N, C-alpha and C positions, 0 to 999 in steps of 0.2 A: 640391458638396453638403456641407452641414454634418454633423458627426458628432453625431447626436442619440441615440446608442445608450444613453446613461445613463438616459434617460427612457422607454425602450421595452422591451417583452418581445420575445423572438425565439426561434424553435424551428425545428429541422430534422428531417425524417424521411428517413433514408437508406434508401430501398427498392430492391428489385431491378429494378423497372420505371421508377420515377421518383424524383427528389429533390424534396422539397417544403420550401420555406422560408416561414414565416409570421411576420408582425410585428404587434404589437398595442400599444395604449395601455391601461394599467391604470386602472380606474375605482374598484374596490373589491376586497376579497379574492375575491369570487365573480363579478365582472363585469370584462370587458375588451372593448375595441373593436378589431376586426381592421382594420388600416390598410394592410397590404401582404401580397402573396402572390406567390410565384414557383415555377414548376414546370419542371423540366428532365428530359429523358429520362435515365434512369440508365445508368451505364457503369462498369465496373471493380469491380462487386460482384455476388456470386452467393451465394444462400442465406444472406444476412446477413454474408458474409465477403468482405473486399476481396481481389481477385485482380489489380488493376491500379490503383495509387494515383494515377498520373498521369491516367488517364481519369476516375477518380472526382473528382479535383480540378477538372477542367474542368466536370463536371456540377454540382458544388457551387457553383462560382463563378457559373455561369449562373443557377442558381436564386436565389442570394443577390442578384445584381445585379437580377434581375427584381423581387424583393421590395423591395429598396431603392428602386428607381425608383418603384414604386407608393406606397411609404410616404413618399417624399421625404426620406429620411434614410439614413445608413449604420449598419450594425450591426457589433458586434465580439464580443459574447458571446451564445451560444445554448444552449438546452437541446437535447439530442439523445437519442434512444432507440436501442435495439439489440434485434435478434431473431436467431435462428439456432438450428440444431440442436445447437450446442455449449453451449447454455444448459440447465441442469437445475434442478429444484426439488424440495424435499421438506419435509415437516412435521417439526419437531424439538421435543423437550421438554427443558427445562432446569429445575433446581430450585435453590432457595436457602432458607436457614433464618433468617428474621428474628426469630422468638421475641418478637413484640411488634407494634407498629403498622408497617404497610408504608409505606415512603417511597420517594422516587425512587432512592435509592442501592441499594435492593434490586432495583428493576427494571433499573437500570444493570448490576448484577452479573449478571443473567440474560443481558443482551446481551453482556457481556464474555465469559461462558462460551461463548455461541454463536460469537463471533468467534474464540475459541481452539480451536474444534472443527470438524471436518468439512471444512475448506477445504484443498484440496491446494496445492502450490507453484505450479502453473500455472493457478490459478483465482482469482476474486475475487467478492465479494458484490455483487449488484445490489440486493437488497432483503431486509429482514427485517421481516415484518409480523406483529404479534401476532394470534393467533386467539382464544385465551381463556386464563384462568388457573384453576387449581385450588388452593383454600386449605384445608389440612387435610382433604383428601378431598372437599371440596365443589366440584364442577366447574361450568363455565359462567360464571365471574365475568368481567365485561367490564373493570372497572377496579378493581384491588385497592388503590389508594392510600388510606391512612387506615384500612384494615380491620386487625383483629387476627388474627394466626395464628402458628403455629410453623413452617409449611412452605408454600412457594409452588412450584407446578409451572407453568411458562409454556409454552404451545404456540405455536409460531411457524411461519409459512410462509417458507422461506428460498429465495432464488433466487441461483444462482451461474452465472458465465460463465467460459469460458476467457479467460486474460489477453490473449493475442495479438490476437484480433479486437477487444477493447476498446481496446487500445493503438493499434491501427491506425486505428480510427475517430477517436480523438483526434488522431493524427498527421495524418490527412487534413484534419480541420478546421483544425489549426494551419497547414498548408501553404496553406490557402485564406484565411488571415488571420483566423481565428476562434478564440475560446477557449471552453472548455466551462463552462457555468454551474455554479458551486459544485463544479467538478472531478468531476462525477458523471454517469454514464450512467443513463438510465431504462430500465426494461423495458417494451417497447412495449405488450403487452396490458394492463398496469396503467395506462398513459397513456390508451389507448383507453377503458378502463373509466371513468376519471375523467370523460371527455368525454361518456359515453353512458348509464351505468347509474344508475337512480334508487335512492334508499334502499329503496323497496319491493321492487324487483327483487332487490337484493343481500340483503335481509332474508329474502325468501321462497324464494330459491334460483334462480339463473340461470346459464346458461353463455354466456359471450361467445366467439364464434368469429369471428376476424379473418382473412379469407381474402385474402392478397396475391397477388403474381404467382408466387412460388416457395415461399412458406411459409404455413402456417396457424398462428396463435397461438390458444391456448385458455386461458381463465381462468374458473374456476368459483367463484361466490360463494354462500355460505350463511350465514345468521345474521349478515349484515351485513359479512362480511369474506372475503378470499380463502382458499379451501380447497385449490385445485389449479391449477397452471398448467403449460403445456407448449408446445413448438414442434415441429411436425412438417413434413416435406416435403410439398409439394403445394399448388397454387394455380392461378391463371389460366393460367399457361404450360402446365401439365399438361393443361388442357382444350384449349388451342390445339394442342398436340402430338397429342392424340387425334383432333382434327378433321383435322389434316394426314395422319395415318395412315389414317383411315377414308375420307376423301374423296379421298385421293391428290393432295394439293396441297402446296405448300411452306408453311413456317410463316407467312410474311408474308401469303399469301392466306388461310390458315386464320384468322389474327387478324382480317382484314378481314371474313370471313364471321361470326365470332363477334360482332363489334361491330355489323355491319349487320343480321343476321337471328337472332342467337343468342338463345335463351331456353330455360328449363327447364320441363318438364311442359307441352308443347304441348297445347292443347285444341281439337280440330277444330270443336267447336260454337261457340267464341268467337273463335278466332284466325284471321286471314287467312293462308292458306297460299301465300305468295309463293314465288318461286323465283329462282335466280341461275345464270348460266352458269359452268361450271368450265373453267379453261384446259386446253389440251393442250400438254405440253412434255416434252422428253426427261428421263428419270430418274424420271418419275411416270407417270400413266396417259396412254396415247396413243390412248385411245378418243375418237372424234369425237362432237361434239354432246352433251357431257355437261352435265347440269344437276343442281342439288340444291334440294329444296324446304325450306321452313322446318321442316316437320314431320320430314323426314328428318334435318335438321341437329340438331333438338332431341333426337331419339332418340340421336344420337351424344353430345351434351352430357350428356343424362340419365345415361348409363352411367357417365361419369367423375365427375360431381358426386355421384351416389349413392354411388360407391365412396369418395370423399373424406369425405363426411359420415358414412358407416359407420365409417370409421377413427376419426373424432373421437368418435363415440358410444362405441365400444368402449374408447377411452382413458378416458373418463369413467366408464364401467361398471366398468372394472378398479379404479378407486378407490372403488367402492361409492357413488358420488354421483348416479348417474342417476335414482334414485327420489326424490331430494330437490330436483329442479328444478321446484318448484311454480310459479314464474313463467315458466319455459320457456327459450327460446333467443333470443339477440340476435345477428344476423349483421351483420358490418361488413367493411370493406376493399373494395378496388376490385372484386373478383370478386362481391361481394354485389349489385352493380348488375345482374347477369344477371336478366332478367325471369323470375319464377317460381321463383327459387332458394329463397325462403321456403316455397313449397308443397312442394318436395322435402325440405327440412329437416323440415318438419312430418310428412311421410309417413315418413321414415326414423326419426325419434325416436319417433313415435307407434307405429310397428309393433313396437317393442320394449317398449312400456309397457302391455301387456295391454289394448289398446283405448283407452287414455287419449289424448285429442286434445291434443297438445303445442302450447302457444302459441309462435309464432315471429314476430319482427318484424325489420325492417331498421333498424339503428342508424346514425344520421348526426348529427354535431354540429349543434346548433340555433343558427343565427346569423341574426338578424333583418335583412331586406333594407333596411329604412328607416334603421336605426341602426348596422348592422354589429356589433351587440353579441352576444357569445357568451352563451347562456343555460345556466347550469349545470343538470345533471339534478336537483339538489336543489331547484331553483326551478320545475320544470316545472308542478307543480300550482298554483302561485300566480302564474304569468306568463301574461299574455294577449297573444298575438301580434296586432299591428295590421295586419300585411301579410304578404307572402310571405317565404319564406326566401331568404337570399343564394345566389347561384349556386355558391358554394363550400361550401355545406352538404351535403357529399357524403361517403359512407362512406369513401372513400380518404383523407380528411383527418381521420379520427378520432384517430389517434395524435398528429399534430402539434398539433391543438387541445387534446388532453389534456395534452401537454407544456407548452403555453402556460399552461393552467389551473394546472398544478403550479407553474410558475415564478411565476405571479401570486400564488398563495397564499403562497409562501415570501418574496417581497419585500414583500408587503403586511401580513404578520403578524410583527412583531418577537418574538423569543423563541419562535417557533413550536414547536420541538422539545421545549422544556422545559415548556411550559405546556399543550399540548393533551391531550385525552383519548387514552389509549394504544390504544384499541380501534377497529377498523373504519375507520381512515383510511389511504387508500393512500399518502398522502405521509409517513406516519410512518416514521422510521428507514431512510430511503434513504441509503446511505452513500457519501460521496465515495470514488472508487476510483482516483484518480490522484495 
C-alpha cells in the first residue's frame, strides 16, 4: 500500500471505551471528505490517563490499520485530543500599555505574559482562547487591532493539563508509528464544539456536554466564544455499573441490557414495555425466574443519568453562567445515544430555571451519505442535504471529526495564526506542547 499520508488528513480519538481513527481528503478550508474510518475497543487507558501503554498500542494499531484499509493509504501524522480530570481551566486577564494604535505586537505581549504566569512545572498549556478585550475601560471589544488606546486588558480562557498524561499520549502514538500533527494535543471538548456548534448557538449561549464512557466534558459558549470548560468523572460506564448493582448482574450483562433495552424517561403511553430474562449465577442474585422490564430498567438508568446531569448543571451554575444559556444544551458523545436522554436533560436544566423550558438537542457531526463530505456547523443554514446522513454521523465521532476540521483549516490556510481575527475562533492560539 502506497504512503499517501502527505495528501490526507488524519485524526485519532483515544477514548476509554474505543479508539477511533478517521482519514479524510481536504476539499477547502471548511470542507473535507471522509475516506477512512477505523474503530477498535480501547485498552490500557482509564479516565483519560494511560495505565498500560502496550495494550493501548495494540488498540491504536488496530484502529489505524482499519482506517488505512478503508482509505487505501497509509498515514503517518495525526491530530489527537486529550481529556481527563487532570485538565483544568480558568479565565485570566492580562494587560499591556500600547499608548497609541494597537498592533499585533501588543497582542503577542499579552500572550507572552500569559505564558509566563500561572503554569506550574508539571503542567502545560492546551489552549489560550481570547474572550474579549477592554480598551481604556471600554469592555467587550472583540478585535482591538488598529484601535487607539493607552491600556488593553485581555481576558482569555486558558486550559492546562498535567505534563505526564500528555507525554504518554505522544509516546503511545510514536510507538504505533505515528507523529503528532504540529506537535500539539487538542482539548477534546473544543474539538467537539468545532464539529457541532453553530455560530448562533455560540453567540446566544450554549452548553456542550460530551458524555463518554468514563468522563463528561463540558464547554460553555457565550457571545461567540468559550467561557468555561471542565472535565468531570462519570459517563456510560457509571450507568452500566448502576444497572449491574440494581439488577444484580455482572457488568457485561448490564452493558447488554443498556444497549438492548436501555432508555431514559420511559413513557408507558408510548413505549413498548418489553422484558428480558436475568441470569442466575453465584456471586449475584440466585433467585430463580428473574426478569426485568424496559420500564424497570429505565427507572434504574433515570436515577444515574439525572445525577450526572445535575452535577453538570451545578458546575455551570457555580460559574454564574446557567442563566445565559439562551440557546440551551447540546448533548454529544456515545452515551448521548441513550433514547430519551435529551428529555432528561431538558427536565433537569428546566427545573432550575424558574419554569423556563430549556432547549436540548443531540449533537452529531453532519456527513452526507452520498458524498461523504463533512458539513461545517457554519454552513448548516446554507447547505441542503440531498440524501441521508452517513452511517458514521454519530455522537461518539464528534471529537475526531472536530480534530479533522481543525487540521483541515490549519493546512488549508497559510499564515492562519497571524492573519485571522483574534476573537471567537477555537483554533486560535492552540500551542504546540512537545
